[in-house]
ZADO-1210 file (C-alpha; in nm, 4 decimals, padded with zeros to 6 digits):
<atoms>
<atom x="07.5323" y="-14.1366" z="-10.4475" code="MET" pos="1"/>
<atom x="07.3086" y="-13.8384" z="-10.3727" code="LYS" pos="2"/>
<atom x="06.9318" y="-13.8710" z="-10.3977" code="GLN" pos="3"/>
<atom x="06.7821" y="-13.5950" z="-10.6088" code="ARG" pos="4"/>
<atom x="06.4368" y="-13.4483" z="-10.5474" code="ILE" pos="5"/>
<atom x="06.4681" y="-13.1395" z="-10.7687" code="LEU" pos="6"/>
<atom x="06.3137" y="-13.1143" z="-11.1127" code="ASN" pos="7"/>
<atom x="06.6149" y="-13.1075" z="-11.3425" code="LEU" pos="8"/>
<atom x="06.4246" y="-13.0596" z="-11.6691" code="ASN" pos="9"/>
<atom x="06.4870" y="-12.6860" z="-11.6465" code="SER" pos="10"/>
<atom x="06.8551" y="-12.7539" z="-11.7051" code="LEU" pos="11"/>
<atom x="06.8274" y="-12.9314" z="-12.0415" code="LYS" pos="12"/>
<atom x="07.0054" y="-12.7696" z="-12.3342" code="ILE" pos="13"/>
<atom x="07.0706" y="-12.8534" z="-12.6986" code="SER" pos="14"/>
<atom x="07.3704" y="-12.7902" z="-12.9189" code="ILE" pos="15"/>
<atom x="07.3271" y="-12.8908" z="-13.2806" code="GLY" pos="16"/>
<atom x="07.1211" y="-13.2087" z="-13.2771" code="ASN" pos="17"/>
<atom x="07.2444" y="-13.3239" z="-12.9372" code="ILE" pos="18"/>
<atom x="07.0502" y="-13.2799" z="-12.6144" code="THR" pos="19"/>
<atom x="07.2396" y="-13.2435" z="-12.2882" code="PHE" pos="20"/>
<atom x="07.0677" y="-13.3163" z="-11.9575" code="LYS" pos="21"/>
<atom x="07.2255" y="-13.0052" z="-11.8055" code="ASN" pos="22"/>
<atom x="07.4797" y="-12.7350" z="-11.8933" code="PRO" pos="23"/>
<atom x="07.7461" y="-12.8558" z="-11.6477" code="ILE" pos="24"/>
<atom x="08.0387" y="-13.0212" z="-11.8245" code="TRP" pos="25"/>
<atom x="08.3874" y="-13.1092" z="-11.7036" code="VAL" pos="26"/>
<atom x="08.6787" y="-12.9570" z="-11.8920" code="ALA" pos="27"/>
<atom x="08.9451" y="-13.1288" z="-12.0950" code="SER" pos="28"/>
<atom x="09.2633" y="-13.2049" z="-11.9055" code="GLY" pos="29"/>
<atom x="09.0949" y="-13.1921" z="-11.5646" code="THR" pos="30"/>
<atom x="08.8947" y="-13.5153" z="-11.5644" code="PHE" pos="31"/>
<atom x="09.1179" y="-13.7664" z="-11.7391" code="GLY" pos="32"/>
<atom x="08.9341" y="-13.9810" z="-11.9900" code="TYR" pos="33"/>
<atom x="08.6146" y="-13.9548" z="-11.7870" code="GLY" pos="34"/>
<atom x="08.6227" y="-14.2854" z="-11.6022" code="THR" pos="35"/>
<atom x="08.8859" y="-14.2357" z="-11.3336" code="GLU" pos="36"/>
<atom x="08.6658" y="-14.1290" z="-11.0402" code="ALA" pos="37"/>
<atom x="08.3725" y="-14.3745" z="-11.0175" code="PRO" pos="38"/>
<atom x="08.3771" y="-14.3813" z="-10.6359" code="ASP" pos="39"/>
<atom x="08.3852" y="-14.0035" z="-10.6047" code="LEU" pos="40"/>
<atom x="08.1216" y="-13.8945" z="-10.8549" code="ILE" pos="41"/>
<atom x="07.8355" y="-14.0319" z="-11.0607" code="ASP" pos="42"/>
<atom x="07.9563" y="-13.9139" z="-11.4011" code="VAL" pos="43"/>
<atom x="07.6162" y="-13.9883" z="-11.5527" code="ASN" pos="44"/>
<atom x="07.4757" y="-13.6827" z="-11.3732" code="THR" pos="45"/>
<atom x="07.7003" y="-13.4504" z="-11.5760" code="LEU" pos="46"/>
<atom x="07.5844" y="-13.2792" z="-11.8920" code="GLY" pos="47"/>
<atom x="07.9003" y="-13.3931" z="-12.0681" code="ALA" pos="48"/>
<atom x="08.2534" y="-13.5137" z="-12.0151" code="ILE" pos="49"/>
<atom x="08.5196" y="-13.3491" z="-12.2284" code="VAL" pos="50"/>
<atom x="08.8137" y="-13.5873" z="-12.2448" code="THR" pos="51"/>
<atom x="09.1766" y="-13.4910" z="-12.2132" code="LYS" pos="52"/>
<atom x="09.3382" y="-13.4056" z="-12.5464" code="SER" pos="53"/>
<atom x="09.4053" y="-13.7040" z="-12.7715" code="ILE" pos="54"/>
<atom x="09.6871" y="-13.6937" z="-13.0264" code="THR" pos="55"/>
<atom x="09.7724" y="-13.9307" z="-13.3124" code="ARG" pos="56"/>
<atom x="10.0587" y="-14.0948" z="-13.1241" code="GLN" pos="57"/>
<atom x="10.1016" y="-14.1428" z="-12.7476" code="PRO" pos="58"/>
<atom x="10.2759" y="-13.8562" z="-12.5710" code="ARG" pos="59"/>
<atom x="10.4645" y="-13.8544" z="-12.2431" code="GLU" pos="60"/>
<atom x="10.4266" y="-13.4795" z="-12.2156" code="GLY" pos="61"/>
<atom x="10.6722" y="-13.2269" z="-12.0774" code="ASN" pos="62"/>
<atom x="10.9316" y="-13.3056" z="-11.8087" code="PRO" pos="63"/>
<atom x="10.8520" y="-13.2093" z="-11.4477" code="PRO" pos="64"/>
<atom x="10.7949" y="-12.9762" z="-11.2819" code="PRO" pos="65"/>
<atom x="10.4863" y="-12.9121" z="-11.4922" code="ARG" pos="66"/>
<atom x="10.2195" y="-12.8048" z="-11.2425" code="ILE" pos="67"/>
<atom x="10.2440" y="-12.5294" z="-10.9836" code="VAL" pos="68"/>
<atom x="09.9769" y="-12.3803" z="-10.7608" code="GLU" pos="69"/>
<atom x="09.9326" y="-12.0046" z="-10.7691" code="THR" pos="70"/>
<atom x="09.7597" y="-11.7734" z="-10.5250" code="SER" pos="71"/>
<atom x="09.4393" y="-11.7900" z="-10.7297" code="SER" pos="72"/>
<atom x="09.4678" y="-12.0961" z="-10.9468" code="GLY" pos="73"/>
<atom x="09.7378" y="-12.3062" z="-11.1057" code="MET" pos="74"/>
<atom x="09.9816" y="-12.3085" z="-11.3942" code="ILE" pos="75"/>
<atom x="10.0303" y="-12.6256" z="-11.5923" code="ASN" pos="76"/>
<atom x="10.2503" y="-12.7333" z="-11.8790" code="SER" pos="77"/>
<atom x="10.1524" y="-13.0977" z="-11.9106" code="ILE" pos="78"/>
<atom x="10.2353" y="-13.1086" z="-12.2789" code="GLY" pos="79"/>
<atom x="09.9315" y="-13.3079" z="-12.3973" code="LEU" pos="80"/>
<atom x="10.0363" y="-13.6311" z="-12.2245" code="ALA" pos="81"/>
<atom x="09.7963" y="-13.9018" z="-12.3453" code="ASN" pos="82"/>
<atom x="09.7650" y="-14.2616" z="-12.4637" code="ILE" pos="83"/>
<atom x="09.7242" y="-14.1788" z="-12.8337" code="GLY" pos="84"/>
<atom x="09.4207" y="-14.2343" z="-13.0506" code="VAL" pos="85"/>
<atom x="09.4683" y="-14.6050" z="-13.1241" code="GLU" pos="86"/>
<atom x="09.4881" y="-14.6982" z="-12.7561" code="GLN" pos="87"/>
<atom x="09.2023" y="-14.4586" z="-12.6875" code="TYR" pos="88"/>
<atom x="08.9867" y="-14.6431" z="-12.9399" code="ILE" pos="89"/>
<atom x="09.0778" y="-14.9795" z="-12.7926" code="LYS" pos="90"/>
<atom x="09.0447" y="-14.8948" z="-12.4235" code="GLU" pos="91"/>
<atom x="08.8036" y="-14.6053" z="-12.3893" code="MET" pos="92"/>
<atom x="08.5385" y="-14.6282" z="-12.6613" code="LEU" pos="93"/>
<atom x="08.3956" y="-14.9553" z="-12.5227" code="PRO" pos="94"/>
<atom x="08.3732" y="-14.8014" z="-12.1750" code="VAL" pos="95"/>
<atom x="08.1737" y="-14.5050" z="-12.3032" code="TYR" pos="96"/>
<atom x="07.9030" y="-14.7411" z="-12.4263" code="ASP" pos="97"/>
<atom x="07.8078" y="-14.7957" z="-12.0627" code="ASN" pos="98"/>
<atom x="07.7748" y="-14.4258" z="-11.9769" code="LEU" pos="99"/>
<atom x="07.4571" y="-14.2232" z="-12.0137" code="SER" pos="100"/>
<atom x="07.6264" y="-13.8858" z="-12.0270" code="THR" pos="101"/>
<atom x="07.7535" y="-13.7254" z="-12.3474" code="ASN" pos="102"/>
<atom x="08.1202" y="-13.7703" z="-12.4354" code="ILE" pos="103"/>
<atom x="08.3013" y="-13.4890" z="-12.6144" code="ILE" pos="104"/>
<atom x="08.6407" y="-13.6025" z="-12.7388" code="MET" pos="105"/>
<atom x="08.9114" y="-13.3372" z="-12.7336" code="ASN" pos="106"/>
<atom x="09.1510" y="-13.3611" z="-13.0284" code="ILE" pos="107"/>
<atom x="09.4931" y="-13.1982" z="-13.0606" code="ALA" pos="108"/>
<atom x="09.7374" y="-13.1986" z="-13.3507" code="GLY" pos="109"/>
<atom x="10.0440" y="-13.0284" z="-13.4916" code="THR" pos="110"/>
<atom x="09.9066" y="-12.9872" z="-13.8432" code="ASP" pos="111"/>
<atom x="09.5732" y="-13.0222" z="-14.0192" code="ILE" pos="112"/>
<atom x="09.6508" y="-13.3730" z="-14.1404" code="ASN" pos="113"/>
<atom x="09.6985" y="-13.4980" z="-13.7834" code="GLU" pos="114"/>
<atom x="09.3630" y="-13.3587" z="-13.6738" code="TYR" pos="115"/>
<atom x="09.1972" y="-13.5153" z="-13.9766" code="ILE" pos="116"/>
<atom x="09.3599" y="-13.8548" z="-13.9244" code="GLU" pos="117"/>
<atom x="09.2524" y="-13.8699" z="-13.5594" code="ILE" pos="118"/>
<atom x="08.8955" y="-13.7740" z="-13.6424" code="LEU" pos="119"/>
<atom x="08.8729" y="-14.0210" z="-13.9300" code="GLU" pos="120"/>
<atom x="08.9994" y="-14.3060" z="-13.7116" code="LEU" pos="121"/>
<atom x="08.7196" y="-14.2323" z="-13.4616" code="ILE" pos="122"/>
<atom x="08.4574" y="-14.1860" z="-13.7339" code="GLU" pos="123"/>
<atom x="08.5444" y="-14.5278" z="-13.8756" code="ASN" pos="124"/>
<atom x="08.4495" y="-14.6890" z="-13.5442" code="ARG" pos="125"/>
<atom x="08.1047" y="-14.7270" z="-13.3952" code="SER" pos="126"/>
<atom x="08.0863" y="-14.5232" z="-13.0756" code="SER" pos="127"/>
<atom x="07.8481" y="-14.3062" z="-12.8771" code="ASN" pos="128"/>
<atom x="08.0781" y="-14.0032" z="-12.8801" code="ILE" pos="129"/>
<atom x="07.8556" y="-13.6975" z="-12.9185" code="ALA" pos="130"/>
<atom x="08.1174" y="-13.4762" z="-13.0768" code="GLY" pos="131"/>
<atom x="08.4618" y="-13.3264" z="-13.0780" code="TYR" pos="132"/>
<atom x="08.6220" y="-13.0310" z="-12.9044" code="GLU" pos="133"/>
<atom x="08.9136" y="-12.9158" z="-13.1153" code="ILE" pos="134"/>
<atom x="09.2142" y="-12.7825" z="-12.9261" code="ASN" pos="135"/>
<atom x="09.3474" y="-12.5104" z="-13.1555" code="ILE" pos="136"/>
<atom x="09.6084" y="-12.3885" z="-12.9092" code="SER" pos="137"/>
<atom x="09.8512" y="-12.6353" z="-13.0670" code="CYS" pos="138"/>
<atom x="10.1473" y="-12.5224" z="-13.2788" code="PRO" pos="139"/>
<atom x="10.1124" y="-12.5815" z="-13.6508" code="ASN" pos="140"/>
<atom x="10.4566" y="-12.7154" z="-13.7430" code="VAL" pos="141"/>
<atom x="10.4101" y="-12.6125" z="-14.1065" code="LYS" pos="142"/>
<atom x="10.3517" y="-12.2535" z="-13.9974" code="LYS" pos="143"/>
<atom x="10.6678" y="-12.2253" z="-13.7878" code="GLY" pos="144"/>
<atom x="10.5045" y="-12.3120" z="-13.4575" code="GLY" pos="145"/>
<atom x="10.2162" y="-12.0643" z="-13.4869" code="MET" pos="146"/>
<atom x="09.9062" y="-12.1768" z="-13.2957" code="GLU" pos="147"/>
<atom x="09.6005" y="-12.2541" z="-13.5078" code="PHE" pos="148"/>
<atom x="09.3917" y="-12.0497" z="-13.2672" code="GLY" pos="149"/>
<atom x="09.5717" y="-11.7190" z="-13.3259" code="VAL" pos="150"/>
<atom x="09.4989" y="-11.7090" z="-13.6996" code="ASP" pos="151"/>
<atom x="09.1408" y="-11.6937" z="-13.8246" code="PHE" pos="152"/>
<atom x="09.2327" y="-11.8344" z="-14.1664" code="GLU" pos="153"/>
<atom x="09.4000" y="-12.1395" z="-14.0114" code="MET" pos="154"/>
<atom x="09.1039" y="-12.1843" z="-13.7785" code="THR" pos="155"/>
<atom x="08.8607" y="-12.1656" z="-14.0689" code="ALA" pos="156"/>
<atom x="09.0572" y="-12.4132" z="-14.2798" code="LYS" pos="157"/>
<atom x="09.0827" y="-12.6663" z="-13.9979" code="LEU" pos="158"/>
<atom x="08.7141" y="-12.6338" z="-13.9104" code="THR" pos="159"/>
<atom x="08.6136" y="-12.6704" z="-14.2747" code="GLU" pos="160"/>
<atom x="08.8197" y="-12.9864" z="-14.3252" code="GLU" pos="161"/>
<atom x="08.6838" y="-13.1490" z="-14.0099" code="LEU" pos="162"/>
<atom x="08.3269" y="-13.0495" z="-14.0947" code="ARG" pos="163"/>
<atom x="08.3531" y="-13.2389" z="-14.4239" code="LYS" pos="164"/>
<atom x="08.4280" y="-13.5581" z="-14.2354" code="ARG" pos="165"/>
<atom x="08.1718" y="-13.5779" z="-13.9557" code="THR" pos="166"/>
<atom x="07.8109" y="-13.5078" z="-13.8705" code="ASP" pos="167"/>
<atom x="07.8970" y="-13.5082" z="-13.5001" code="ARG" pos="168"/>
<atom x="07.9330" y="-13.1853" z="-13.3060" code="LEU" pos="169"/>
<atom x="08.2420" y="-12.9779" z="-13.3752" code="ILE" pos="170"/>
<atom x="08.3291" y="-12.7340" z="-13.0968" code="ILE" pos="171"/>
<atom x="08.6355" y="-12.5174" z="-13.1494" code="MET" pos="172"/>
<atom x="08.8200" y="-12.4348" z="-12.8255" code="LYS" pos="173"/>
<atom x="08.9346" y="-12.0742" z="-12.8407" code="LEU" pos="174"/>
<atom x="09.2505" y="-11.9300" z="-12.6916" code="SER" pos="175"/>
<atom x="09.2446" y="-11.6001" z="-12.4984" code="PRO" pos="176"/>
<atom x="09.6015" y="-11.5318" z="-12.6063" code="ASN" pos="177"/>
<atom x="09.4900" y="-11.3461" z="-12.9188" code="VAL" pos="178"/>
<atom x="09.4264" y="-10.9886" z="-13.0255" code="THR" pos="179"/>
<atom x="09.0672" y="-11.0509" z="-13.1345" code="ASP" pos="180"/>
<atom x="08.8949" y="-11.3665" z="-13.0099" code="ILE" pos="181"/>
<atom x="08.5725" y="-11.2733" z="-13.1888" code="VAL" pos="182"/>
<atom x="08.7346" y="-11.2938" z="-13.5341" code="SER" pos="183"/>
<atom x="08.8574" y="-11.6446" z="-13.4513" code="ILE" pos="184"/>
<atom x="08.5106" y="-11.7424" z="-13.3289" code="GLY" pos="185"/>
<atom x="08.3448" y="-11.6021" z="-13.6418" code="LYS" pos="186"/>
<atom x="08.5884" y="-11.7916" z="-13.8616" code="ALA" pos="187"/>
<atom x="08.4959" y="-12.1156" z="-13.6849" code="ALA" pos="188"/>
<atom x="08.1245" y="-12.0412" z="-13.7129" code="GLU" pos="189"/>
<atom x="08.1414" y="-11.9549" z="-14.0833" code="ASN" pos="190"/>
<atom x="08.3373" y="-12.2742" z="-14.1529" code="ALA" pos="191"/>
<atom x="08.0713" y="-12.4949" z="-13.9965" code="GLY" pos="192"/>
<atom x="08.1440" y="-12.5267" z="-13.6247" code="ALA" pos="193"/>
<atom x="07.8444" y="-12.6152" z="-13.4061" code="ASP" pos="194"/>
<atom x="07.9829" y="-12.4156" z="-13.1155" code="GLY" pos="195"/>
<atom x="08.2907" y="-12.2659" z="-12.9541" code="VAL" pos="196"/>
<atom x="08.4320" y="-12.3112" z="-12.6069" code="SER" pos="197"/>
<atom x="08.6037" y="-12.0199" z="-12.4353" code="ALA" pos="198"/>
<atom x="08.8459" y="-11.9767" z="-12.2876" code="ILE" pos="199"/>
<atom x="09.1528" y="-12.1956" z="-12.2870" code="ASN" pos="200"/>
<atom x="09.4269" y="-12.1149" z="-12.0372" code="THR" pos="201"/>
<atom x="09.6085" y="-11.7812" z="-12.0235" code="VAL" pos="202"/>
<atom x="09.9874" y="-11.7789" z="-12.0643" code="VAL" pos="203"/>
<atom x="10.1504" y="-11.7445" z="-11.7223" code="GLY" pos="204"/>
<atom x="10.4766" y="-11.7836" z="-11.5349" code="MET" pos="205"/>
<atom x="10.5750" y="-11.8697" z="-11.1777" code="SER" pos="206"/>
<atom x="10.9130" y="-11.8056" z="-11.0125" code="ILE" pos="207"/>
<atom x="11.0660" y="-11.9315" z="-10.6877" code="ASN" pos="208"/>
<atom x="11.2547" y="-11.6341" z="-10.5469" code="ALA" pos="209"/>
<atom x="11.4475" y="-11.8540" z="-10.3014" code="LYS" pos="210"/>
<atom x="11.5909" y="-12.0905" z="-10.5596" code="THR" pos="211"/>
<atom x="11.5918" y="-11.8259" z="-10.8343" code="ILE" pos="212"/>
<atom x="11.4344" y="-12.0815" z="-11.0677" code="LYS" pos="213"/>
<atom x="11.1211" y="-12.1042" z="-11.2732" code="SER" pos="214"/>
<atom x="10.8589" y="-12.3265" z="-11.1130" code="ASN" pos="215"/>
<atom x="10.7746" y="-12.4758" z="-11.4525" code="ILE" pos="216"/>
<atom x="11.0244" y="-12.6692" z="-11.6660" code="PHE" pos="217"/>
<atom x="10.8995" y="-12.5036" z="-11.9844" code="THR" pos="218"/>
<atom x="10.9177" y="-12.1573" z="-11.8184" code="THR" pos="219"/>
<atom x="10.5686" y="-12.0626" z="-11.9346" code="TYR" pos="220"/>
<atom x="10.2479" y="-12.2549" z="-11.8824" code="GLY" pos="221"/>
<atom x="09.8728" y="-12.2213" z="-11.8889" code="GLY" pos="222"/>
<atom x="09.7142" y="-12.0271" z="-11.6039" code="LEU" pos="223"/>
<atom x="09.3711" y="-12.1502" z="-11.4977" code="SER" pos="224"/>
<atom x="09.1441" y="-12.1116" z="-11.1975" code="GLY" pos="225"/>
<atom x="08.9644" y="-11.8138" z="-11.0384" code="PRO" pos="226"/>
<atom x="09.2262" y="-11.5655" z="-11.1584" code="ALA" pos="227"/>
<atom x="09.1086" y="-11.5938" z="-11.5187" code="ILE" pos="228"/>
<atom x="08.7308" y="-11.5791" z="-11.4626" code="LYS" pos="229"/>
<atom x="08.7004" y="-11.2082" z="-11.5558" code="PRO" pos="230"/>
<atom x="08.8926" y="-11.2793" z="-11.8765" code="VAL" pos="231"/>
<atom x="08.6638" y="-11.5714" z="-11.9551" code="GLY" pos="232"/>
<atom x="08.3465" y="-11.3745" z="-11.8866" code="LEU" pos="233"/>
<atom x="08.4576" y="-11.0897" z="-12.1126" code="ALA" pos="234"/>
<atom x="08.5465" y="-11.3296" z="-12.3933" code="ALA" pos="235"/>
<atom x="08.2129" y="-11.5094" z="-12.3692" code="VAL" pos="236"/>
<atom x="08.0172" y="-11.1834" z="-12.3705" code="HIS" pos="237"/>
<atom x="08.2071" y="-11.0509" z="-12.6737" code="LYS" pos="238"/>
<atom x="08.1490" y="-11.3751" z="-12.8594" code="LEU" pos="239"/>
<atom x="07.7810" y="-11.3896" z="-12.7653" code="TYR" pos="240"/>
<atom x="07.7250" y="-11.0442" z="-12.9131" code="ASN" pos="241"/>
<atom x="07.8688" y="-11.1473" z="-13.2500" code="GLN" pos="242"/>
<atom x="07.8103" y="-11.5234" z="-13.2938" code="LEU" pos="243"/>
<atom x="07.4890" y="-11.7159" z="-13.3504" code="SER" pos="244"/>
<atom x="07.6246" y="-12.0574" z="-13.2464" code="ILE" pos="245"/>
<atom x="07.6324" y="-12.1711" z="-12.8815" code="PRO" pos="246"/>
<atom x="07.9225" y="-12.0809" z="-12.6543" code="ILE" pos="247"/>
<atom x="08.0544" y="-12.3117" z="-12.3835" code="ILE" pos="248"/>
<atom x="08.2092" y="-12.0895" z="-12.1181" code="GLY" pos="249"/>
<atom x="08.4985" y="-12.1797" z="-11.8937" code="MET" pos="250"/>
<atom x="08.7678" y="-12.0264" z="-11.6822" code="GLY" pos="251"/>
<atom x="08.7701" y="-12.0091" z="-11.3034" code="GLY" pos="252"/>
<atom x="08.4375" y="-12.1796" z="-11.2342" code="ILE" pos="253"/>
<atom x="08.4280" y="-12.3132" z="-10.8788" code="VAL" pos="254"/>
<atom x="08.0698" y="-12.2415" z="-10.7681" code="SER" pos="255"/>
<atom x="07.7110" y="-12.2185" z="-10.8879" code="SER" pos="256"/>
<atom x="07.7429" y="-11.8389" z="-10.8793" code="THR" pos="257"/>
<atom x="08.0278" y="-11.8600" z="-11.1306" code="ASP" pos="258"/>
<atom x="07.8088" y="-12.0760" z="-11.3549" code="VAL" pos="259"/>
<atom x="07.5238" y="-11.8259" z="-11.3391" code="LEU" pos="260"/>
<atom x="07.7595" y="-11.5425" z="-11.4309" code="GLU" pos="261"/>
<atom x="07.8841" y="-11.7318" z="-11.7347" code="TYR" pos="262"/>
<atom x="07.5296" y="-11.8108" z="-11.8480" code="ILE" pos="263"/>
<atom x="07.4243" y="-11.4479" z="-11.8082" code="LEU" pos="264"/>
<atom x="07.7306" y="-11.3452" z="-12.0102" code="ALA" pos="265"/>
<atom x="07.6202" y="-11.5690" z="-12.2967" code="GLY" pos="266"/>
<atom x="07.7155" y="-11.9303" z="-12.2269" code="SER" pos="267"/>
<atom x="07.4740" y="-12.2060" z="-12.3212" code="THR" pos="268"/>
<atom x="07.6867" y="-12.4500" z="-12.1216" code="ALA" pos="269"/>
<atom x="07.9951" y="-12.4302" z="-11.9029" code="VAL" pos="270"/>
<atom x="08.2965" y="-12.6433" z="-11.8244" code="GLN" pos="271"/>
<atom x="08.4265" y="-12.6918" z="-11.4716" code="VAL" pos="272"/>
<atom x="08.8023" y="-12.7338" z="-11.4861" code="GLY" pos="273"/>
<atom x="09.0652" y="-12.6575" z="-11.2243" code="THR" pos="274"/>
<atom x="08.8133" y="-12.7082" z="-10.9416" code="ALA" pos="275"/>
<atom x="08.8114" y="-13.0800" z="-11.0297" code="ASN" pos="276"/>
<atom x="09.1677" y="-13.1173" z="-10.9022" code="PHE" pos="277"/>
<atom x="09.0517" y="-13.0185" z="-10.5552" code="ARG" pos="278"/>
<atom x="08.7183" y="-13.2002" z="-10.5689" code="ASN" pos="279"/>
<atom x="08.6242" y="-13.4250" z="-10.8634" code="PRO" pos="280"/>
<atom x="08.2580" y="-13.3855" z="-10.7628" code="ALA" pos="281"/>
<atom x="08.2650" y="-13.0060" z="-10.8076" code="SER" pos="282"/>
<atom x="08.0559" y="-13.0194" z="-11.1235" code="GLY" pos="283"/>
<atom x="07.8068" y="-13.2674" z="-10.9834" code="GLU" pos="284"/>
<atom x="07.7593" y="-13.0563" z="-10.6711" code="ASN" pos="285"/>
<atom x="07.6784" y="-12.7488" z="-10.8791" code="ILE" pos="286"/>
<atom x="07.3964" y="-12.9162" z="-11.0741" code="ILE" pos="287"/>
<atom x="07.1470" y="-12.9247" z="-10.7891" code="ASP" pos="288"/>
<atom x="07.2348" y="-12.5695" z="-10.6848" code="LEU" pos="289"/>
<atom x="07.1569" y="-12.4390" z="-11.0337" code="ILE" pos="290"/>
<atom x="06.8283" y="-12.6309" z="-11.0426" code="ALA" pos="291"/>
<atom x="06.7365" y="-12.4906" z="-10.7022" code="LYS" pos="292"/>
<atom x="06.8180" y="-12.1388" z="-10.8177" code="TYR" pos="293"/>
<atom x="06.5918" y="-12.1783" z="-11.1226" code="ILE" pos="294"/>
<atom x="06.3041" y="-12.3085" z="-10.9087" code="GLU" pos="295"/>
<atom x="06.3313" y="-12.0101" z="-10.6751" code="GLU" pos="296"/>
<atom x="06.3729" y="-11.7500" z="-10.9509" code="SER" pos="297"/>
<atom x="06.1531" y="-11.6009" z="-11.2205" code="SER" pos="298"/>
<atom x="06.3434" y="-11.7962" z="-11.4860" code="TRP" pos="299"/>
<atom x="06.1941" y="-12.1166" z="-11.6203" code="GLU" pos="300"/>
<atom x="06.5110" y="-12.2662" z="-11.7695" code="THR" pos="301"/>
<atom x="06.8803" y="-12.1884" z="-11.7880" code="THR" pos="302"/>
<atom x="06.8354" y="-12.1180" z="-12.1598" code="ILE" pos="303"/>
<atom x="06.6133" y="-11.8230" z="-12.0664" code="ASP" pos="304"/>
<atom x="06.9097" y="-11.6706" z="-11.8840" code="MET" pos="305"/>
<atom x="07.1664" y="-11.6940" z="-12.1626" code="VAL" pos="306"/>
<atom x="07.3142" y="-11.3534" z="-12.2428" code="GLY" pos="307"/>
<atom x="07.0689" y="-11.1634" z="-12.0216" code="LYS" pos="308"/>
<atom x="07.3286" y="-10.9639" z="-11.8282" code="VAL" pos="309"/>
<atom x="07.2296" y="-10.5997" z="-11.8041" code="GLN" pos="310"/>
<atom x="07.5076" y="-10.3608" z="-11.8978" code="THR" pos="311"/>
<atom x="07.5236" y="-09.9815" z="-11.8785" code="TYR" pos="312"/>
<atom x="07.5564" y="-09.9316" z="-12.2512" code="ASN" pos="313"/>
</atoms>
């Protein structure tokens, strides 16, 4: 493990009533359940671990091929493969008791009742989970497959119902595949969310011209990686100008420079995602670089930088 000599206090942030040692989190779906890489990274150095999405029942996910590399990122269509909430409670919650970083549990469902049931099962157990990130890019089966995250009324209703049932953090994960991401963010805020994370993956497609086949079994998948960073930055900045709750930025972060850009755009914290597939220590490596930048700059903390980008209008 690396020996640190930098003062890391400048990196502390708070969301709701939870303090995070730094703004560097790892994104859902890119770091497993948070315990799979103990020899590659000291997870306790991270600000938070956002788990892969957990559903009510175990899911095998979509058939292969379901991941393909692109020229500037990757497309995935994993299909929310996971062990289900009951196995998660049995296997993972006890492990989290031994970690000193914050755990944010990502929840996915196909209707409001499924989200509620998952959350209530966790709330009925004693655990050190700091909060929940709610994946609202899931199809609501009662609305004909419409994603929760494309309808501000559905987003508000889901947020409101979850808020009634927990005092832990609720962070709504916003989709970029909408006409107006700000209206979705405002709906979440007004219904009681402690924060929003932006952005989820962008719909993409990959084709093999030699075989004349789609490279993804489901035809379309979620594009992530450097290609979507400009989309993520724009979404964060738009949200920052209209919301009063914290924003957790994500999309194409592979370096400390990317993190700084997201903070300047309006992010209180960030999530490192696709970069973890290449190097699970990507997030850990960035922490010291951000602390070093703060020490050498006129800023005192990362919080001082949030939303301070200078625009021409």
